[in-house]
N, C-alpha and C positions, 0 to 999 in steps of 0.2 A: 442046690443052694437057693433056687427060687422059692421052693416050697418051705424051706427052713425059715427064710426071711418072712414069707407070708404067714407061716404058723406063729412066729414070734409076734408079728403084728396082731394076729388074732387073739393071742393070750393077752397082749397089751390092751386090746379092745375090750376084753372081759373086765379088766380093771377100770378102764375108762367108763364102761357101761355102768359100773357101780356108782361112780361119781356122777354120771349123767342122771341117775335116778334122783340124786340130791338136787341137781340143777332143775330138773323138771318139776319137782315139788316146791322148791323154795323161791326160785327166781320170780315166778308170776305173783307171789304174795309179798315180794319185796324183802325177803329174808336173806341173810348172808349165807353163802354156800360153804363157808369154812368155820363158822362159829354160830351156835354151839355145835358140839359133836352130835352125830346121829343118835336118835333115841326113838323109842316106840311112841307114836303120837297118842296112844291110849293111856298107858301107865307112866310114861316119861322115863322109863328105865333105859339107861344108856346101852348102846349096842357094842358089845365087846368085840375084839378083833376076830376071834374064831367064829363069831356069828355074822361076820361081814365078808366072808369069802364068796366071790361071785358064783351064783347058781347053786353051788354045793351046800352052802349054809341054808338056803331056803329049802332045799330038799331034805337036809338033815333035820330041820326044825318042822318039817311037814307043813310049811307055810303058815306057821304061827309064832307069835312072840314067845320067847323062852320064859319070860316072867309072868305074863298075864294071859297067854294063849289067844290074844287078839289075832284074827286072821291077817296075814300079810298078803297084799295083792300079788297075783301072779304076774302083774306087769313088771315087777322088779327083776325077776330072773329072765323074763322075756327080753327086757331092754338090755340086760347084761349079755345074754347069749346072742341076741340079734346084733349088738354092736361088735362082738367078737367076730361073728361071721362076716359082717360088713367090712371090718378092717382087713380080714383075710382076702376077701374078694378085691378090695381096692388095692391091696399091696401086690397082688399077683402080676398085673401088667408092668409095674414099675420095678419089681424086685429083680428082674433079669438084668437091669442096668446097674444094679447096686452090688458092691462087693466089699466084704470085710477084709479079704485077703489082699486086695489091690486097691487101696484108697486113692485112686486117681482123682483129678479135679472133676472129670465127668461123672465118676461114681459118687463123689460128694454132692455134686449138683443133683443127681438122681435121688440121693438120700434126702436132700432138702425138699425136693418136689414131693417125695413120698410123705414127708411130715406135713406138708401143706395140704395134701389131699386127705390125709387121715384127720387133720383138724376139721376140714370141711365135712367129712363123714360124721364126726362127733357132734358138731353143731346141727347137722341135718337131722340127726336122731332127736336131739333135744327140742329143736324148733317144731318138728312135726308133731311130737306128742303134746307140747304146750299149746300149739294152735288148735289141735283137735279138742283139747279139754277147755281151753280158755278163750279161743278165738283171738289170740294175740301172738305177735312175733316180737318179743321184748327187745328194745334197743340195747339192753345190757349184753345181749348175745350177738345181735346183728352188727351193730356199729363197730365194735372192736375187730370184727372179722375182716373189715376192709383193711385195717392196718396190718393184721397178721398175714392176710393173703397177699397184699402188695409187697410186704417185706420179704416173705419167704420166696415168692415167685420171682421177685427182682433179684434176690440173692442167687437163685438157681440160674437165672439168665446171665448174670455177671460171671459166675463160675464157669459156665459152659461156653460163654461167648456168643450165645445164640439169642438174639433179641427179637426175633420174628414172633415167637410165642408170646412174648411180653407185649408187643404191639397189638397182637390179636386180642390179648386179655384186656388191654385198655379199651379197645373198640367194643368188645363184648360188654364190659362194665357200662360204658356210656350208652350203648345202643339199648340194652335191656332196661336201664334206669329210665331213659327218655320214653321208651315204648310203654312201660308200665305207668309212668307218671301221666302220660297222655290218656291212657285208658281210665285211670283213677279219676281224672278231672272231667273227661268227656262223659263217662258213664258212672255218675256218682252212685255209690253203693255196690258197684261191681267188684271192687276190691279196696282194701285199706292201704294207707301209706306205709304200713309195716311190710306189705307185699312189695311196694316200690323199693324200699330200702333193701330187702332181701334180694330183689331182682339184680341189683348191681353186684352183689357178692357172687351170686350164681353166674352172672355174665362174665365176671372176671375169670372164674375157673373154667367155664365152658369155652371162652375164647382162647385161653391157654391150651386147651385140649385139641382145638382144631376148628376149622370152619364148619365141617360137618357136624361136629359135636355141638357147636353153638346153634346151628339151625335146628337140629333135631331136638336138642334140649329145651330151646325156647318155645318151640311149637308143641312139644310133648306135654307140657304142663296144661295147656288149654285143651288138648285132645283128651287126655286122661281125666281131667276135671270135668270136662263137658259130658263125657260118657257116664261118669259116676253120678253127676247131677241128673241126667236123663233117667238113669236107672232108679234113683230115689223118687223122682216125680212119677214114673210109671208105677212104682210100688206104693205110691202115696205116702211116702215117708217124709216128704217135704213138698214145698210149693215153689213156684218160680220166684216168689219174693223172699223166700227163706234164705238166710245166710249160710253158705257152705264154706268152711275153712279152705282157703286156696293154697296156703303154705305147704301142706304135705304134698300136693300135686306139683307144685313148683319144684320141690326137692326131688321127688321121684322122677319127674321129667328131666331135670338137670342130670341126675345120675345115669339115666338111660343114655343121655347125650354123651356124658363123659366116658362111659364104659363101652358103648356100642355105636355112638353117633357117627363117627367117621366111616365105619364100615357100612352102616345103614345108608348113609348118603351116597357112598360109592356104588353100592348095589342099586340104589334108586336111579342114579344117573346112567348106569350100565344098561338098564332096561330101555333107555332111549338111545343107546349107542354112543353115549358120551363118556369120556374118560377124564379123570382128574389126576 
């Protein structure tokens, strides 16, 4: 059952990935993600349904527009496939608590939690690609995520009767927002206020996942981003004054925290003979 649910989430992720390609392209330039319908940017020919099947259509068309043969970036199938795999991985740890056959209150709560984290996975993909290309983390994606995250996680807590995770989530949201705000003000140019806004969303989900997840996820962004920046400087691909998008590292660090943080923190404490 666990792998069936995770596989279904993966298939859903392929479809979501197709939509995320639209989000990644349109949101930074201020265009609606629902209107007009998708079309080739070169010839303007509308994309029909059978040419919009995730991954398979790109392969069948050999990466070209059916109408004008304009190359279609390999980013499109990569986003679709990557989102599908991402959803599969995210669903695995939560799928064991979810059941179609026995829809108990706890099972429903687990289902709501799964939806919340799949939502975070979806915006993580969109924000990472947008920040890499445009050095922006659009409010149109980040700000609604507070409402969605709080609503879904609060619902899960009410259904399960466990409010401990929700309290941790609130602490994570506040702590990461304040920490990033202080860094943005104290070291101007080190990060933008888009990073500050995203930090609160990530803190919400990290806190919900556990104290170990929150600690590892919050530190992981700086560790990974710092290593990447040093590598670029050594390779002379950038300088100390060059701007490096931090959003992707925030997202990557957060997901390492969510998926592995509690275990990593437990293992770290055990080295010093401490148990949690």
